[in-house]
C-alpha positions in Angstrom: 49.7 -23.0 35.5 47.4 -23.5 38.4 45.3 -20.6 37.3 45.2 -22.0 33.7 43.9 -25.4 34.9 41.3 -23.8 37.2 40.0 -21.6 34.3 39.9 -24.7 32.0 38.0 -26.7 34.6 35.6 -23.8 35.1 34.9 -23.4 31.4 34.4 -27.1 31.1 31.8 -27.0 33.9 30.0 -24.1 32.3 29.9 -25.9 29.0 28.5 -29.0 30.6 25.9 -26.9 32.4 24.9 -25.2 29.2 24.6 -28.5 27.3 22.5 -30.0 30.1 20.2 -27.1 30.8 20.0 -25.0 27.7 21.0 -26.3 24.3 21.1 -24.0 21.3 18.6 -26.1 19.5 15.2 -24.5 18.7 13.3 -27.7 18.1 11.6 -30.5 20.1 11.2 -33.9 18.5 9.7 -37.2 19.6 13.1 -38.3 20.8 14.1 -35.0 22.3 12.0 -33.5 25.2 12.9 -30.8 27.7 12.8 -31.3 31.4 12.7 -28.7 34.1 14.9 -26.5 34.1 15.9 -27.1 30.5 14.9 -24.8 27.6 15.3 -24.3 23.9 16.2 -21.0 22.2 15.0 -19.6 18.9 17.6 -19.5 16.1 18.8 -15.9 16.7 18.3 -16.1 20.4 15.3 -13.7 20.6 13.0 -16.1 22.5 13.3 -19.1 24.7 10.8 -21.9 25.6 11.1 -23.6 28.9 10.1 -23.7 32.6 9.8 -20.6 34.8 8.2 -19.3 38.0 7.0 -16.0 39.2 8.4 -14.1 42.2 7.0 -15.3 45.5 5.5 -18.4 44.0 6.7 -22.0 43.8 4.4 -22.9 40.9 6.2 -23.9 37.7 5.0 -23.0 34.2 6.0 -23.8 30.6 6.2 -20.7 28.5 7.9 -18.5 25.9 9.9 -15.7 27.3 12.0 -12.9 25.8 15.6 -14.2 26.0 17.8 -11.1 25.6 16.5 -8.7 28.2 17.1 -8.9 32.0 13.5 -8.5 33.0 11.4 -11.7 32.9 8.8 -11.0 30.2 6.4 -13.8 29.4 5.0 -13.9 25.8 3.0 -17.2 26.1 2.1 -19.8 28.8 1.1 -23.4 28.1 -0.2 -24.7 31.4 -1.6 -21.4 32.6 -4.5 -23.0 34.4 -2.7 -26.0 35.7 0.7 -25.1 37.2 3.3 -27.7 38.1 3.7 -27.9 41.9 7.4 -29.0 41.7 10.3 -29.2 39.3 9.3 -32.6 37.8 7.8 -31.2 34.7 8.4 -32.4 31.1 7.5 -30.9 27.8 7.5 -33.5 25.0 5.7 -34.8 21.9 3.3 -37.6 22.9 2.7 -40.8 21.1 -0.4 -39.3 19.4 1.8 -36.4 18.0 0.6 -33.7 20.5 2.8 -31.3 22.4 2.1 -31.9 26.0 3.2 -30.8 29.5 3.5 -33.6 32.0 4.0 -33.7 35.7 6.1 -36.2 37.7 3.1 -38.7 37.6 3.0 -38.4 33.8 -0.4 -36.6 34.1 -1.2 -34.3 31.2 -1.5 -30.7 32.5 -1.7 -29.2 29.0 -1.9 -30.4 25.4 -2.0 -28.9 21.9 -5.0 -31.1 21.4 -4.8 -31.7 17.6 -5.3 -34.7 15.4 -2.0 -35.8 14.0 -1.7 -38.3 11.1 2.1 -38.6 11.3 3.1 -38.4 15.0 6.5 -40.0 14.4 7.7 -37.1 12.2 6.3 -34.3 14.4 8.5 -31.4 15.5 7.8 -28.3 17.6 10.0 -25.4 16.5 10.4 -22.0 18.3 10.8 -19.2 15.7 12.5 -15.9 16.2 9.1 -14.3 15.9 8.1 -16.0 19.2 5.8 -18.4 17.5 5.9 -22.0 18.5 4.9 -24.2 15.6 3.9 -27.9 15.8 4.2 -29.6 12.4 5.0 -32.9 10.7 6.3 -34.2 7.4 2.7 -34.9 6.2 0.9 -32.4 4.0 4.1 -30.6 3.0 5.1 -29.8 6.6 2.2 -27.5 7.2 1.5 -26.5 10.8 -0.8 -28.5 13.0 -0.9 -26.0 15.8 0.7 -22.6 16.6 1.1 -20.6 19.8 0.2 -17.5 17.8 -3.3 -19.1 17.3 -3.7 -20.0 20.9 -2.3 -16.8 22.6 -2.1 -15.9 26.3 -2.2 -12.2 27.2 0.6 -10.9 24.9 0.2 -9.5 21.3 3.6 -9.6 19.7 4.8 -8.6 16.2 3.4 -10.6 13.2 0.8 -12.3 15.4 -2.7 -12.0 14.1 -5.8 -11.4 16.3 -8.5 -12.8 14.0 -12.1 -13.9 13.4 -13.3 -16.3 10.8 -17.0 -16.0 10.7 -17.6 -19.0 8.4 -15.5 -21.4 10.4 -16.6 -19.9 13.8 -13.0 -19.5 14.8 -11.5 -16.7 16.8 -8.0 -15.9 18.0 -8.2 -13.7 21.1 -6.0 -12.5 23.9 -7.0 -13.6 27.4 -5.9 -11.6 30.4 -4.2 -13.1 33.4 -5.9 -13.3 36.8 -3.1 -11.1 38.3 0.5 -10.1 37.3 1.8 -13.2 39.1 -1.0 -15.6 38.2 -1.3 -16.4 34.4 -4.6 -18.4 34.9 -7.6 -17.1 32.9 -8.7 -13.7 34.0 -11.9 -11.8 33.4 -11.0 -10.0 30.1 -10.5 -11.0 26.5 -9.5 -8.9 23.4 -10.5 -9.8 19.9 -11.7 -8.4 16.6 -15.4 -8.3 15.8 -16.7 -7.7 12.3 -20.1 -6.1 13.1 -20.8 -4.1 9.9 -17.3 -2.7 10.1 -14.3 -4.3 12.0 -13.7 -3.2 15.5 -11.4 -4.2 18.4 -13.4 -5.4 21.4 -12.4 -6.0 25.0 -14.9 -8.1 26.9 -15.3 -8.5 30.7 -16.9 -11.8 31.6 -18.2 -12.0 28.0 -19.8 -8.5 28.2 -18.5 -5.6 26.1 -16.1 -3.5 28.2 -14.2 -1.4 25.7 -14.6 -0.8 22.0 -12.1 0.8 19.6 -14.8 2.1 17.3 -14.9 1.1 13.5 -11.8 0.9 11.4 -11.7 3.4 8.6 -8.6 2.2 6.9 -6.2 4.3 8.9 -7.4 4.2 12.5 -10.1 3.1 14.9 -12.4 6.0 15.2 -13.0 5.5 18.9 -9.3 5.1 19.8 -7.7 8.2 18.4 -4.9 8.2 21.0 -3.4 5.0 19.6 -1.1 7.3 17.5 2.1 5.4 18.3 0.4 2.1 17.6 -0.8 3.2 14.2 2.6 4.6 13.3 4.4 1.4 14.4 2.8 -0.5 11.6 -0.6 -1.6 12.9 -3.1 -2.6 10.3 -6.4 -4.4 9.9 -7.3 -6.7 7.0 -11.0 -7.4 6.2 -12.1 -9.9 3.6 -15.9 -9.4 3.6 -16.4 -12.1 0.9 -14.6 -14.8 2.9 -15.8 -13.2 6.2 -12.3 -13.3 7.7 -10.9 -10.4 9.6 -7.6 -9.8 11.5 -5.4 -7.2 13.0 -1.6 -7.3 13.2 1.5 -5.1 13.4 5.0 -5.3 12.0 7.8 -2.8 12.6 10.3 -1.6 10.1 12.9 -0.8 12.8 14.4 -4.0 14.2 16.3 -2.1 16.9 13.0 -1.2 18.7 11.5 -3.8 21.0 7.7 -3.4 21.5 4.9 -5.6 22.5 1.3 -5.2 23.5 -0.5 -6.8 26.4 -4.0 -7.2 27.8 -3.4 -6.8 31.5 -5.3 -8.2 34.4 -7.3 -5.0 34.8 -8.6 -5.1 31.2 -6.3 -2.5 29.7 -4.7 -3.0 26.3 -1.2 -1.6 26.8 1.6 -1.0 24.3 5.1 -1.3 25.9 8.5 -0.4 24.7 11.8 -1.6 26.0 14.0 1.1 27.4 17.6 -0.2 27.5 18.8 2.8 29.4 16.3 2.3 32.2 16.4 -1.5 31.9 12.6 -1.8 31.9 9.5 -1.7 29.9 7.9 1.8 29.4 4.1 2.1 28.7 3.4 4.0 25.5 -0.4 3.6 25.1 -3.2 2.3 27.3 -6.8 1.7 26.0 -8.1 3.1 29.4 -7.5 6.8 29.6 -10.6 8.0 31.3 -14.0 6.6 32.5 -15.4 7.6 29.1 -13.4 4.7 27.6 -15.6 2.1 29.4 -18.3 0.9 27.1 -21.7 2.4 27.7 -20.5 4.4 30.6 -23.2 7.1 30.1 -25.9 4.6 28.9 -28.2 5.0 25.9 -28.4 8.4 24.4 -25.9 9.7 26.9 -22.7 11.5 25.8 -19.4 11.3 27.7 -17.0 14.2 27.8 -13.9 13.6 30.0 -13.2 17.4 30.0 -16.4 18.1 32.0 -17.7 17.4 35.5 -19.7 15.3 35.6 -18.5 13.5 32.6 -21.9 12.3 31.5 -24.8 14.3 30.1 -27.8 13.6 27.9 -27.9 14.4 24.2 -30.0 17.4 23.2 -33.7 16.4 23.4 -33.1 13.7 26.0 -33.1 13.6 29.8 -31.9 11.1 32.5 -33.9 8.0 32.8 -33.2 7.7 36.5 -32.5 11.0 38.2 -31.6 9.4 41.6 -29.0 7.1 40.1 -27.5 10.0 38.0 -27.2 12.1 41.2 -25.2 9.3 42.7 -22.8 9.2 39.7 -24.3 6.1 38.1 -25.2 7.0 34.6 -25.6 3.5 33.1 -29.4 3.8 32.9 -28.9 6.4 30.2 -31.4 8.9 28.8 -34.8 9.0 27.1 -36.5 11.4 24.7 -38.4 14.3 26.2 -40.7 14.4 23.2 -41.4 11.4 21.1 -40.8 11.6 17.4 -43.7 11.9 15.0 -42.1 10.5 11.9 -44.2 12.3 9.2 -44.4 15.6 11.1 -40.7 15.8 12.1 -39.3 14.6 8.8 -37.5 17.9 8.3 -35.6 18.1 11.6 -32.2 17.1 12.7 -29.7 18.3 15.3 -26.8 19.8 13.4 -29.0 21.3 10.7 -27.3 19.8 7.7 -27.4 22.2 4.8 -27.2 21.8 1.1 -24.8 19.4 -0.7 -23.6 16.1 0.7 -24.8 16.6 4.3 -28.2 17.8 2.9 -28.6 14.6 0.9 -27.7 12.4 3.9 -30.2 14.3 6.0 -32.9 13.9 3.5 -32.2 10.1 3.2 -32.2 9.7 7.0 -35.4 11.7 7.5 -37.3 9.7 4.8 -36.7 6.5 6.9 -38.6 6.5 10.2 -36.1 4.1 11.8 -33.1 6.3 11.2 -32.2 8.2 14.4 -28.8 9.6 13.4 -26.3 9.8 10.5 -22.7 10.6 9.8 -20.1 10.4 7.0 -16.5 9.3 7.2 -14.2 9.5 4.1 -12.7 6.1 4.9 -16.0 4.3 5.6 -18.7 6.2 3.7 -22.3 6.8 4.8 -23.3 5.6 8.3 -26.8 5.5 9.7 -28.1 4.5 13.1 -31.4 3.1 14.4 -32.2 1.9 17.9 -30.4 3.2 21.0 -27.2 5.2 20.6 -24.7 3.8 23.1 -21.1 4.7 23.7 -21.1 8.2 22.4 -18.0 10.1 23.3 -16.9 13.7 22.6 -13.3 14.2 21.6 -11.1 17.2 21.0 -10.6 17.7 17.3 -6.9 18.7 17.7 -4.8 17.0 15.1 -7.4 14.3 14.2 -10.0 14.4 11.4 -13.2 13.3 13.2 -16.7 13.2 11.8 -19.9 15.0 12.8 -22.9 13.1 14.2 -26.3 14.4 13.3 -29.2 13.3 15.6 -32.8 13.3 14.7 -35.0 15.5 16.9 -38.6 16.7 17.0 -39.4 20.2 15.9 -40.0 21.4 19.5 -36.5 20.5 20.6 -34.7 22.6 17.9 -33.6 26.1 18.6 -34.8 28.2 15.7 -32.1 29.9 13.8 -29.3 28.0 15.6 -27.3 25.0 14.5 -25.9 22.6 17.0 -23.0 20.5 15.8 -21.7 17.8 18.2 -18.3 16.5 17.2 -18.2 12.9 18.4 -17.0 9.4 17.7 -19.9 7.0 18.0 -19.4 3.3 18.4 -22.3 1.2 17.4 -24.1 -1.5 19.5 -27.4 -2.4 18.0 -26.4 0.7 16.1 -25.2 0.7 12.5 -28.0 -0.3 10.3 -27.5 -0.8 6.6 -30.4 1.0 4.9 -31.1 -1.0 1.8 -31.9 1.8 -0.6 -29.9 1.3 -3.8 -29.9 5.0 -4.5 -28.2 5.8 -1.2 -25.3 3.5 -1.9 -25.0 4.9 -5.4 -24.9 8.4 -4.0 -22.2 7.4 -1.5 -20.0 6.1 -4.2 -20.6 9.2 -6.3 -19.7 11.4 -3.2 -16.4 9.6 -2.8 -15.7 9.9 -6.5 -16.5 13.7 -6.4 -14.1 14.0 -3.5 -11.3 12.2 -5.3 -11.8 14.2 -8.5 -11.7 17.5 -6.6 -8.4 16.5 -4.9 -6.9 15.5 -8.2 -7.4 19.1 -9.5 -5.0 20.4 -6.8 -2.2 17.9 -7.2 0.3 20.6 -8.1 -0.5 22.6 -4.9 -1.3 19.9 -2.3 0.7 16.8 -1.4 -2.3 15.4 0.6 -4.5 13.7 -1.9 -6.3 10.4 -2.5 -5.2 7.9 -5.0 -7.5 5.8 -7.2 -8.9 3.7 -4.4 -9.4 6.6 -1.9 -6.3 6.0 0.3 -5.3 9.0 2.3 -1.8 10.0 3.3 -1.1 9.3 6.9 0.2 12.1 9.0 4.0 12.3 8.5 6.6 14.5 10.2 7.2 17.6 8.0 10.7 18.9 7.7 11.5 22.5 6.6 14.0 23.3 3.9 16.5 24.9 6.3 16.5 21.9 8.5 17.4 19.6 5.6 19.9 22.0 4.1 21.8 22.1 7.4 21.6 18.3 7.7 23.2 17.8 4.2 25.7 20.7 4.5 23.7 22.7 2.0 23.3 19.6 -0.3 27.1 19.4 -0.6 28.3 17.2 -3.5 30.4 15.2 -1.0 27.1 14.1 0.7 25.7 12.8 -2.5 24.7 9.1 -2.3 23.3 8.6 -5.7 21.1 9.9 -8.5 17.7 8.6 -9.6 15.4 9.4 -12.5 13.8 12.3 -10.7 16.5 13.8 -8.5 19.5 13.4 -6.3 19.9 11.6 -3.0 22.0 13.0 -0.2 23.2 11.8 3.2 22.2 14.0 6.1 22.6 14.2 9.9 19.8 15.8 11.9 20.4 17.8 15.1 19.7 14.8 17.3 22.5 12.8 15.5 20.1 10.6 13.4 21.4 9.7 10.0 19.0 10.2 7.1 18.9 10.0 3.3 17.3 12.9 1.6 15.8 12.5 -1.9 15.6 15.9 -3.5 13.2 16.1 -6.4 14.7 17.8 -9.5 13.0 21.2 -10.2 13.2 20.6 -13.9 11.4 17.3 -13.7 7.7 18.0 -14.4 7.1 14.3 -14.5 8.7 13.8 -11.1 6.0 15.6 -9.1 3.5 12.9 -9.9 6.0 10.2 -8.8 6.8 12.2 -5.7 3.2 12.4 -4.5 2.7 8.7 -5.4 5.7 7.6 -3.4 4.6 9.5 -0.3 1.1 8.1 -0.5 2.3 4.6 -1.0 5.2 4.3 1.3 3.5 6.2 4.2 1.2 3.2 4.5 3.9 0.5 4.6 5.7 -0.9 7.6 7.9 -4.0 7.0 11.5 -4.9 7.9 12.3 -5.4 4.2 10.9 -2.1 3.0 12.7 1.2 3.4 11.2 3.4 6.1 10.0 7.0 5.3 10.7 9.4 8.1 8.9 12.4 6.6 8.9 14.9 3.7 9.4 18.5 2.9 7.3 20.7 0.7 8.7 24.3 0.5 7.7 26.4 -2.5 9.3 24.6 -5.5 11.3 22.2 -3.3 10.0 18.7 -2.7 12.0 16.2 -0.7 11.6 12.8 0.9 13.4 11.8 4.1 14.3 8.2 4.5 16.2 6.0 6.9 19.9 6.0 6.0 21.3 2.8 4.5 25.1 2.8 5.1 25.7 0.0 2.5 23.8 1.9 -0.2 22.2 -0.4 -2.9 22.6 -4.0 -3.8 24.1 -3.4 -7.2 27.1 -1.7 -5.5 27.9 -5.1 -4.0 26.9 -7.9 -6.5 28.4 -6.2 -9.6 31.6 -4.9 -7.9 34.6 -7.4 -8.2 35.9 -6.4 -4.8 32.7 -6.0 -2.7 31.0 -9.1 -4.1 33.5 -11.1 -2.2 31.8 -10.0 1.0 28.6 -11.7 -0.1 29.0 -15.4 0.6 26.0 -17.6 -0.2 24.4 -17.3 3.3 24.3 -13.5 2.9 23.0 -13.7 -0.6 20.3 -16.2 0.4 19.2 -13.8 3.2 18.9 -11.0 0.7 16.9 -13.2 -1.7 14.6 -14.3 1.1 14.2 -10.7 2.5 13.3 -9.3 -0.9 10.7 -12.1 -1.4 9.2 -11.4 2.0 9.0 -7.6 1.3 7.2 -8.3 -2.0 4.8 -10.8 -0.4 3.9 -8.1 2.2 3.1 -5.7 -0.7 0.8 -8.2 -2.4 -0.8 -10.0 0.4 -0.2 -8.7 4.0 -0.2 -4.9 3.8 -3.4 -2.9 4.1 -2.9 -2.1 0.5 -2.1 -4.2 -2.6 0.9 -2.6 -4.3 2.7 -3.4 -7.6 6.2 -2.0 -7.5 6.9 -1.9 -11.3 10.6 -1.0 -11.0 12.2 -3.7 -9.0 15.9 -3.9 -9.7 19.3 -4.2 -7.9 19.7 -0.5 -7.5 16.3 -0.2 -5.8 17.2 -2.7 -3.1 19.1 -1.0 -0.3 21.2 -2.7 2.4 21.4 -1.8 6.0 24.5 -2.3 8.3 23.9 -6.0 8.6 23.3 -6.3 4.8 19.5 -6.9 5.3 17.6 -5.9 2.1 15.1 -3.1 2.0 13.0 -2.4 -1.1 13.0 1.3 -2.1 11.8 3.8 -4.7 8.1 3.5 -4.9 7.7 6.4 -7.4 6.4 4.0 -10.1 4.3 1.9 -7.8 0.6 1.3 -8.4 -2.0 0.5 -5.7 -4.6 -2.1 -6.5 -8.0 -2.1 -4.8 -10.8 -4.6 -4.1 -10.6 -7.6 -6.5 -8.3 -5.8 -9.0 -5.4 -8.0 -9.8 -4.0 -6.5 -13.0 -4.1 -3.3 -15.0 -3.1 -1.8 -18.3 -1.3 1.5 -18.8 -0.3 3.4 -21.9 2.6 4.9 -20.0 5.1 2.1 -19.4 7.8 3.0 -16.9 10.6 0.8 -15.7 14.1 -0.4 -16.4 15.2 -2.3 -19.5 16.1 -5.9 -18.7 13.8 -6.2 -15.7 10.4 -5.6 -17.4 8.2 -8.6 -18.2 7.1 -9.1 -21.8 3.4 -8.3 -21.3 4.3 -5.1 -19.5 7.0 -3.9 -22.0 4.9 -4.7 -25.0 1.3 -4.3 -23.9 1.5 -2.1 -20.8 -0.2 -4.9 -18.7 1.1 -5.2 -15.2 0.3 -7.3 -12.1 1.9 -9.2 -9.3 3.3 -11.5 -12.0 5.1 -8.7 -13.7 6.9 -7.9 -10.5 7.6 -11.7 -10.1 9.4 -11.5 -13.5 11.6 -8.6 -12.2 12.3 -10.6 -9.1 13.4 -13.6 -11.2 15.9 -11.5 -13.1 17.2 -10.0 -9.9 17.5 -13.4 -8.3 19.6 -14.7 -11.2 21.8 -11.6 -11.0 22.4 -12.2 -7.2 23.4 -15.8 -7.8 25.6 -15.1 -10.9 27.0 -11.7 -9.9 26.3 -10.5 -13.5 24.0 -7.8 -14.9 21.2 -9.1 -17.1 21.5 -6.3 -19.7 25.2 -6.1 -20.0 26.1 -9.8 -19.9 26.7 -11.7 -23.2 28.7 -14.9 -23.6 30.4 -16.3 -26.7 27.1 -17.4 -28.1 25.7 -13.9 -27.8 23.3 -15.0 -25.2 22.0 -12.7 -22.4 21.9 -13.8 -18.8 18.5 -15.4 -19.1 19.5 -17.2 -22.3 22.8 -18.3 -20.8 21.1 -19.6 -17.7 18.6 -21.5 -19.8 21.4 -23.0 -21.9 23.3 -24.2 -18.8 20.1 -25.6 -17.4 19.4 -27.7 -20.4 23.0 -28.9 -20.5 22.8 -30.0 -16.8 25.7 -27.6 -16.1 23.9 -25.0 -14.1 26.6 -24.7 -11.5 28.7 -22.7 -14.0 26.1 -19.9 -13.6 27.0 -19.4 -10.0 29.4 -16.6 -9.0 32.9 -17.9 -8.5 33.0 -16.2 -5.1 30.4 -18.9 -4.1 31.3 -21.8 -6.4 35.0 -21.8 -5.4 34.2 -21.5 -1.7 34.4 -24.8 0.1 31.8 -23.8 2.7 29.4 -22.5 0.2 29.6 -25.6 -2.0 27.8 -27.4 0.7 24.7 -25.4 -0.1 24.5 -26.7 -3.7 20.9 -28.0 -3.3 19.8 -24.6 -1.9 21.5 -22.7 -4.7 20.1 -25.0 -7.3 16.6 -24.5 -5.9 17.0 -20.7 -6.1 18.1 -20.9 -9.7 15.1 -23.1 -10.4 12.9 -20.4 -8.8 14.6 -17.7 -10.9 13.9 -19.6 -14.2 10.2 -20.1 -13.2 9.9 -16.4 -12.5 11.1 -15.3 -15.9 8.8 -17.4 -18.0 7.3 -15.9 -21.2 3.7 -16.0 -20.0 2.5 -14.7 -16.7 0.4 -17.8 -16.0 3.5 -19.9 -16.0 5.1 -17.9 -13.3 4.6 -18.6 -9.6 2.9 -16.2 -7.2 5.2 -14.6 -4.6 3.6 -16.6 -1.8 4.6 -19.7 -3.7 8.1 -18.4 -4.2 8.4 -17.8 -0.4 7.2 -21.3 0.3 9.7 -22.8 -2.2 12.6 -20.7 -0.7 11.7 -22.0 2.8 11.6 -25.6 1.4 7.8 -25.9 2.2 7.3 -27.0 -1.4 9.6 -29.6 -2.8 7.8 -30.6 -6.1 8.6 -27.8 -8.5 7.3 -27.3 -12.0 9.8 -27.8 -14.8 10.7 -24.4 -16.3 10.0 -23.6 -20.0 12.2 -21.4 -22.1 12.4 -18.0 -20.5 11.3 -14.7 -22.1 13.6 -12.7 -24.3 15.6 -15.8 -25.2 13.8 -16.3 -28.5 11.9 -14.3 -31.1 8.9 -12.7 -29.3 5.6 -14.5 -29.8 2.7 -12.5 -31.1 -0.5 -12.9 -29.1 -3.4 -13.3 -31.5 -5.9 -12.1 -28.9 -4.5 -8.6 -28.5 -6.7 -5.9 -29.9 -5.8 -2.4 -31.1 -2.4 -3.6 -32.2 -1.8 -0.3 -34.0 -1.8 1.7 -30.8 1.6 2.4 -29.1 2.4 2.7 -25.5 4.3 5.7 -24.1 7.4 3.9 -22.8 9.7 5.4 -20.3 12.9 3.3 -19.8 15.8 3.6 -17.5 19.1 2.6 -19.0 21.6 1.0 -16.6 25.3 1.6 -17.1 28.2 -0.2 -15.4 29.8 1.7 -12.6 
């Protein structure tokens, strides 16, 4: 008995301590502040916001830290330049609606410093992403300030490092003074548009490191960032709005990675190693002295494999011999013989021959200000004038680099020899847009010729460009024997399912990793196109709600895709199964609805490509161990480029019951056609009934039945009994009603009446409360004929997938 009482007292004390010093709440309000050493924790416990100190220091700071690892890891610091000298600190929302850090004398040490029109309704919420958001009830609850837009030295998942040229606004990382002192250091990291976006590290406002231009897949001057690129790093450039940002988002939630600009100016990617209980460095921007901007000066070239690392380009010599002899190459080089423009208009180091290079050479030599040229498939034609600074020579092993051709006088060229220097050149006063319309026309024609040539070899090569010139990223290649062993020679017992173009098997690799192998049917001539399309599309995508592609196999007639294994298979196996659907309470279904919407939003807005799925349905949504949704099967997907927002095809592919009217009847598809499919899927998840096989006594399909109940004010009857008869789920009636409302808006007859996916996500998150009233959904009345449609006598080639009950 004595032990029991002691344990009870101990637990009570622990509970009191927890309530006093660390509540589970994730929000600060005007009436709820936190005092040292209190803290708040994000909803899933990933991050915490509170007071902390560094080892061997009594200074106190307010910051955001990783909450679930034993090593103190700081993601953001508020009062980095004004530490608290004791434990009297308070973090609260002030009378003017700002988030502030106060000391014991109520002096403001840090403030969010925003104008707030509704301070009494202001809240500060810590999200599981690590973002601290200050918002109020005014203007639909939009954020007033975010820690992601005022970062410290850490670059974490979903954060955006950005530049808005029109508004003159930048979001940059700022280094610490030292590992134990978070005050402003000497370095900053941001994105600069120049003529092509680049990542820039500055030291005391002077360029210290440059990534080189972004070519759509990688930074050309940071070829060793392989792990960063694979982990979902991307750059988005809107030249019209003059906004640019870089971000990353992982598809594997089990891996914990973050990036940091350290006090020495190195941009480092770190991964948490649970076995070692510490962070492991995976990439550093500083590998050799050649990574320091302008290390060899103007017209110098840096080669880390040689000693000394700096030398002058051909036709140049050191500007200051004495400094070069002491190992200081910053003064650079100068031409040994000045160019005579008219006389030397046929010369260039590299001796470009006929064809594309010959044309580029001719265009450069015709312009006396052009000193060098190059071509990259992702960027196009590049020309330089002025000093060439930050030229570095790389090994070409495993990386597709470009050749730089430098203009030289006749006397500097070795007759009969061609010198080709393989380099990555980052540009200072460098890249000059030569305003010759014929040149740009030629560049576009060159890209088109390249794409057309690759299309000719589609049956023999998996590496090809699609209609907007997107190249397949490097993927691990599996051999046939490896996958045959993993699937027990494609044993029937390992079969997970069957799609329109082949079978899917479960496999286990030698290292124990579980995989799903999609084996293309040899008899499917049509399937090869979809196979190539799926590899091209999905290799570019990294998101927690999209299935992850591990690699592929091309072996003679065999073509296979290797995906992450989803133990719970597809969504339709749950929502349409009388037994399994009981597992899906409302909270799980809502998480699935929300996850699918976020995956689609990524495809349309946040990925480096704009992708229309065209075959969204319950069987193409897979579920992981925690029943998190992952959109799969991108064989029918279409990539949009530039300002393209819709397209028309004569080959309609998809699944009956999920296709929008304009797509099924006219072959017209866009984001709004996917939104229609999403609306059907949403109503299926809520009702637990298939759209195409459900008919009630009035012979109405699921959409018609939902519309009938909506008009009768009896929409609760649409809800799956697993939810409606659950006492706990009945408390979510408003949320369920809102989701049904969204579903009906998504399945409207006309695309213009449907919301965008970004609007859908905002409604789901209750950011928009004033919803449009839905009209009668599509396919619930006689189809309306559009008088504006031309060529009504032409027919589309329609490929439909028929769904049968399991």
